[in-house]
Residue, then its C-alpha position, 0 to 999 in steps of 0.5 A: x373136870x377134875x374139880x367137878x369129879x372130886x366134888x361128886x366123889x366126895x359127896x358119895x364117899x361120905x354118903x356111902x357110909x349111910x347107904x350100905x343097903x342101897x349099895x347092894x344095887x348097881x352104882x347107877x341107881x344111886x344117881x351120884x352124877x347128874x344126868x347129862x344134857x343131850x344137847x351139849x356135846x361136852x356135857x355128854x362126854x364129861x358125864x361119861x368121863x365122870x362115870x368112868x372115874x367114879x367106877x374106878x375110884x369107888x369102893x365100899x369094901x376094905x377087902x383085897x379082892x386077890x388076897x383077902x379070905x373068902x369070908x372077907x371078899x364076897x364074890x360069886x359066879x353062881x348068879x344069872x345075868x339078870x341078877x348080876x345086872x341088878x345086883x352087881x355086888x352079888x358078883x363082887x364086893x366093890x373093892x379098890x380096883x387097883x389097875x396099875x400092874x405089879x405082878x403076874x396073874x395066876x390061877x388062884x386070881x382068875x375067878x376073883x379078877x373076873x368077878x371084879x371086872x364084871x362088877x365094874x362093867x355092870x356099875x358102868x352100864x347102869x349109868x347109861x340112861x338108854x339102858x333103862x328104856x329097854x325091857x328086862x329081857x332086852x337089857x339083860x341080853x345086851x348086858x350079857x352080849x356086850x360084856x366081853x368086848x366092852x371089858x376088853x376095850x376097858x383093860x386095853x385102854x387101862x394098859x395105855x393109861x397106866x403104861x402097863x407092861x401087859x393087860x391089867x386084870x385088876x388088883x395089881x395083877x396083869x398078863x405080860x405082853x413080852x413073850x419071854x415074860x409070858x413064859x414065867x406066867x402060871x402054866x395053868x392059865x397061860x395057854x388060855x390068855x396069851x392069844x387074847x393078850x397078844x391080839x389086844x396088844x397088837x390090834x388095840x393097845x399099840x394103835x390106841x397109844x399111837x393115836x393118842x386116844x383121849x379120855x373123852x374119845x375113849x368113853x364115847x367109843x365104849x358106848x358105841x361098842x356097847x350099843x351093837x344090835x343083837x339078832x335076838x333083841x326085840x324090834x323095839x329094843x333094836x330101835x333103841x339100840x340103833x338110835x343110841x348108837x347113832x347118837x353116840x357116834x354123832x357125839x364122837x364126831x363132835x367130841x373130836x372136833x372139840x378136842x382138836x379144834x385146829x383140825x381141818x374137816x378131813x383130819x377130823x374125819x380121818x381121826x373118827x375113822x381111825x377110832x371106829x376102825x378099832x371096833x371090829x378088831x375088838x369084836x375079833x378079840x371077843x371071838x378069841x376070848x369066847x373060844x379060850x374062856x369057854x374052855x376054862x369055864x367048861x373044865x373049871x380052870x382058874x375056878x371059872x365054872x359057874x352060871x354067869x361065865x357059862x352064860x357069857x362064854x358058853x352059848x351056841x349063838x342061836x336065839x333060844x340059847x341066848x335068851x335062856x342064858x340071859x335069864x338063867x345062865x348056862x343050863x345046857x351042856x349042848x350050848x357049851x360043846x361048840x369047843x371040841x376039846x382034846x384030852x389034856x392036863x385039866x380034867x380033859x381040857x384041850x392041851x393048848x400050845x402057845x403060838 
């Protein structure tokens, strides 16, 4: 696996010097990694391990997305979800992702880490062949609605992978798990991150660590999470999503069998059930992030106000609103007002208290 990854990554690293124009598109459009054989369980899992590693390792900008100047690091929130999916480098240049945690995140970093993580999420999603089967509208809605839970799983897994003292947010920044250490975090963003981080730590990070979730199990689990049907997806789109979810759920079962060949059937089923039990917890985390980040978006805390985050965090959930957000981002104040703020320190933002 590692040799195969090094082979493909070396090829694209060399080729990227000649493909700067193509690289403005999603990474999946470059077809760096050959598509998998659907009949091969190991082939499917290996493909997505390679995709995950590629997205983590690939960069085509020498800028530091936390410390470089605005001119050096190109990024923007003023882009619709549809455009973001097609051209993720319009959201963020592909800088080194740099997951290992070294210093606390702060207000100045929020917009930048969020842009970079959304960029890597989009590059990952662009490698999924079933996504191409969806029409533009369904594809954009799916990308929009699954961005939060998928990126939550991603950063929680990276916390385990790198034995991080908190949730890594890219660029070396992190939000700590320890309650005393949280008191040292920038007070402007701490109230809007601590609840989510505490939940991810208790409900995802600790169980994943105790379970010893393998890399193959993680990448397949992420696909099952991604393919969750939306009420506003078209009937044909729902059929594709449900079929894909069943396919990857079956791949998960067979992956566990391959990863743990000594397991009895009941042990295999128990492990699959334990992995699947994490999915509704991530959806709970999504609700927390929606609530707190929507406030940050409304009141521009951490410079988070923009079309794309409004589209992800600002909707009321009804069909018309979701479809509008998918095509043009957040255009209606009504969609944002599901959080009722009290007067507080950030331009009328609610004064939140750590719990």
